[in-house]
N, C-alpha and C positions, 0 to 999 in steps of 0.2 A: 504493500500500500504506500510505500515511500516513493514510488515512481513519479518523477516530475516534481517532487516537493523541494522547496527552498529551505535549507537549514543553515542558520548561523551557528557556528561552533565557537564558543568562547573558551579560551585556554588561559589559565592563570599559573602563577608561580609555584608549582608543586612537582615533586619527582614523578608523580603519576602522569605528567604531561606526555611521557613517551607512549602511553596507551592511546593518546589522541590520534596517532597515526592509524591504528587499527580501527578506531571509530570512523575515521574518514574513509578508509578502504571499504568498510561494511556499508556505509551510507551510499558511496558512489556505486558500489556493486549492485545495490538495489535501485539505482536510477535516480538518486537524489542529487541536487546541486548543492555544494557545500561552500560557504564563505567563512573563512576562519578570521576571527578577531582575537588577537593575542595581546596580553599585557607585556610591559617591559620585563617584568620578572619572569614571565612565561618563556621569553626568548632565551633566558639563561639555561633552560632545560631542553628546549627543542628549537630547531632553526626554522625561520620562515621559508627557506629554500626547500626543505623537506616537505613542509605542508603545502607550499605552492605547487610543487611537483605532483603531489597526490590529488589536489583539488582542481588543478589546471586554472586556478585563479590567484591573483596577487593576494598576499596576506595583508590584512589591515591591522595596524598597531597604533597609529596616531591619527588624530583628526586632520593634521596638516603634514603631509608627507613630502611636499616640495616647496620651493620658494617662488613659484609662478602663479600663486593664487588658487590652485586647485586644492580641494579638500574632500574628505570622506564624510558623507552625510549619514549620521546615525539615524535620522528620521527616515531616509530612503531605505536603509536596511530594515528598520522596523516595519515598513510597508511591504517590502519584498519578501520577508520571511514567512514561511508556514509554521516555523517553530524556532526557538532559540534553545540551544543546549550548552550549558557551561560545564565542561568536564576536562580537567579537574576544577573544582570550585574550592578555593582556600577559605579559611576562617576569615581572613581579612576581606576578601571579596564578598562573602556572605554578609558580613557586618555592614559593609557599605551599601549593598543592595537593600538590606532591611531598613536603612536609615536615609536612603536617598542621596548618598554621596556620589557625585559624578565627576571624578577627577581623572578618568582615563576613557579611552574610546569604548572599551567593553562595557563600562558602567553606563555611559550615556546611551549606548545602543540598547541596553536592558531597559532603561527608563523610557525609551521611545518604542519599545516592542509592543505590537498589537496582537501578536500570535502567542500561543502557549509557550511558557518558559519552563525548562527543566534544569535542575542543578544536580551534579554528582559530587558531593563533598569528598575531599581527600585531605587528611591531616593526621597528626599524631593522636593517639587515643585520649590523652589528657586535654588537648585542645578541643577535640570533638565532644568530650563529656562536660566541658566547662559550661556552667549555667548561662553565660553570655552567648555562647555559640548555640546552645539548645534553644534559648529564647529567640534568637535571630531566625533559626530554622522554623520555629513555630509561627513567628510573625509572617515569614515568607509564605508558608503553607496556607495561612489564613487568607492571604492575598491571591491565592490561586497558583502559586509556583509549585510545580511538581518536584518533590524531593526524592531522589533516587538514593535509597539508604546505602551507606557504605557497608562493606563486609568486615568480618573479623579475621585477622590473620597477621602475618609477619610484616612489620612496618619498617620504613627506612631508618628509623631511630634504633633499630634492632630490638625494639619492644614488640610485644604482641598484644593485640586488642582491636577494638572497633575504630575504624577510621580509614581503612584501606578502600580506595575507590572501587566501585563495582566493576566487573569485567566488561569489556566493550560489547560483547554479544548481548549481555543482559541490558546494558544501557540502550542499545539500539532497539531492542525489543520493547522496552518501556517507552521509548520515544515514539515508536510506531503506534503503540496502544493509546498514547496520550493525544496524538494529533489525528488519529483516524476515528471519526465520530461513529457512534452507534448508527445503525442503518434501519430505523423504524419504518422506512418506506420501501424496503427491499421487496421486490415482487409487485410493487404498485406502479401504475402509470398516471402521471399528472399532466394535465394540459395547462399551459401558462400563456397568457397573452401579454405583450410588452410593447411599449412605444406608442407613437401617435398613429393616426391614419391621415392620409392626404387625399383630399377630394378635388379632382381636377376641374379647373375653370376653362383652361385652354392648354395648348402644348407647353406653355412655360409658367403657368400660374396655378396655384392650388389654395384651398382652404385647409389649414392645419392648426396645430397647437404646439405648446412648448415642451411637450413630454420628451425626455431624453432616453427613456427606456432603462435607466439605471436600476430602478426598483424591480422591474420585471426580470432583468438579467440576474440580479442578486437572488431573487426567488428561484430561478431556474438552477443556478449553481448550488444553492442550498438543498433543493430537492434532490439533485443528482448526488450530492455528498451523502444525503440520507438514504441513498440506495435506489431512488426512484428512476424509472424510465420517463424522461421528460419530453413532451411534445410542446415545443416553443413556437408559438405563432407570433411573428415579430413584424411590427410596422417599420417604416423607414427610420432608422436610427444611425447615428454616427459612431457610437461606441462599439468596439469589437468585442466579441465574446471569446474569452480564452478557450482553447481546446479543452473540452470537458467530456469525459466518457459518459454516455447515458443521455445526452441531449441531442434530439433531432430538431433542427430548425427549419421552419417554413416561413419564408419571407413573403409579405403581402404589402400592398400600398393603400388600398381603399378600405372603407368600412364594409363594403359588399364582399370584397375578397376575404377579409378577416371573418366575416359571418360564415361564408361558405366553408372555410378551413375549419372553423370551430365546430360547426354542425356535422362535418364529416368525421372529425377526430374524437369528439367528446363521447359518443356511445361506447368507444373502446377504452375509456379511461376510468380510473377510480375516483378522480377528483379534478376540479378545474379551479384555477386561480386567475381571475379576470382583472389583470393589472393595467391593461392598455387603456390609453385615453382615446376612445373611439369617437369620431365625429358624430354629432347628433343630427346634422343636416348635410346634404350633398346637393350640388347644383342640379337643377332639373334638366339642363342642357349643357353639354360640353362643346365649346367652339372648336371647329377643326383648325382654325388659324388663330394666331395671336390677336387678342382683342385690342383694337386701337383706341387711343384716347380721342373720343369724339363727344362734344357737348360738356355739360357741367357735372353730370351725375351718371353713374353706371348702376342700373337697377338689376339685381340678381334675384332669381326665383329659386328658392331652396326647398327641397323635399326632405322629410324626415328619413333617416336611415333605419334599417331594421335593428331592433334592440337585441344585441347578442346575448346579454345576461338573461333577459326575460325569456328569450327563446330556449336557451339552455336550461333554465329553471323549469320550463314547461315540460321538457323531455327527460328531466333528471329522474333516474331510477332510485328506489329506496336505498340501494347500496352505495350510491354516489354522493359525493359532497361537493358543494359549490361555494366559492368565496368571491365576493365582489369588492370593489373599491369605490369610495365616495370622496371626491375632492370638492370641498365646499368653500364658499366665501361668506355665507350667512346661514342662520338657522341650521347649523351643522347637524346636531343630533336628530332634530326633527326630520330633516331630509334623509339622513342615513337610515333611520328606522322605517321610513316610508319605502325606500328602495329595498330594504331587507325583505319586507313582506311582498311587495309587488313583484319582485324578481325571483321569489322562492329560494333565497340564499340561506346557507347555514350560518354564516356570519359575514359581516362586512367590515372592511378596514377603512376607518374614517380619518382623513387628514384635512387640515384647514389651511388656506393660504394666509390666514390671520396669524399663524404661528411662524415666527422667524426660523429659517432653516428648514422648513418643510415644503413639500410640493415639488414642482417641476425644476429640473436642472441642478438641484442640490445633491451633495453627497450624503446628506443627512435627511432624516424624516422624523416626524413626531406623530404617532398614531394612537387611535383608540379602537380596540376590537369590540364590535357590537354584535351580540347575538340575542336571541330571544330570552336567554337565561341571565345574561350578565353583560356588564360593560367593563372592559379592562383598559385603563389608561397607561401609556408608556411614556417615559421622558424622551427628549431628543437624542437620537442615536445615529450612528453610521448605518447606511442602508443595508449593509451586509448583516448587521446585528438585528435590524428591524425584520429582515427576511427570516432570520431564525425564530424570532418571536411569532411571526405569522405561521410559519411551517410547523412549529411546535404546537400551536393551537389547532391546526389542521390534523396533525397526528393524533391529538387527544380525542377527536370526534369521529375518526374513521372507524367503521365497523371492523370487527375481528376478521 
């Protein structure tokens, strides 16, 4: 499951740093990309040349590696990574992590990390058993850091006890388990719509909206990670979808094309998430040639498009679940509840343009999940996190 994953491997100043070579080899063998970030003390135990040769990437140890203005961005590393593994992790580094000290590249990367973080402590038995170290480990665990327990054995000090870093094979196995999500949608098929629709006026103009498709793509990727086979019906968007196993994409342009695709695909699906911003109206006539500017006003006649959510709600079987979206500017809850009933949805995701950072073209969203039983409000989050909240709600209502 590590195929294609991006792993930041942090190495600190411990004799156990030699084991990092085997960790890199195991990760690369499984298809992962590895970026090493090493402390100055770590370079006393293992050379960047060795690590760079194994990873086929330059090793990062400083924020500023040259005098020409170039620098390494810890923020970019935090966004790039699927996981960060610090192995070995010394008592000094663990203490700084626990208390937010950012005095080297490894620690600034940790503080910017959005992906799961794992640490494999390595130190002498007295340092590991010290109340300060144990308190730091407990604090990190409470914040969600995965602690890979050290083993008991012969230590570099010639003493024997607990503090020996876990073996590379076990570390990689725990890393795999930590970043590979449970697959509650395995064996299920989910239809997802994303993006806007364009309704043509003439060969060069259209009626559209500001939808970027980011929320729909995040939902598709989350469902795929949860094990689902995803039928993604996508309007015209600019954002590329990273190669993701389990997603089959159908590109459409107009509301009519999206309607036809959804009605064809939905009968074979276990659930549908209708995230696309579908046009409510379409021009009654499409000009064959570009409409020229003539006179003071252009009068357009628009006809209503077919309501995709309502049509799918009408044909929905008892075993299927259907999720809609409501982007409102006023009377938000009232309008959302009306849509929930009218379209026979199982729940609706409400977001308002009145909320800063929510709605079209943002990387964040603020939602309320509205069902007949309850209303769940969520704070402003990255759309990838919002997608997990929505999919978790869907999982909770799927029939066995």
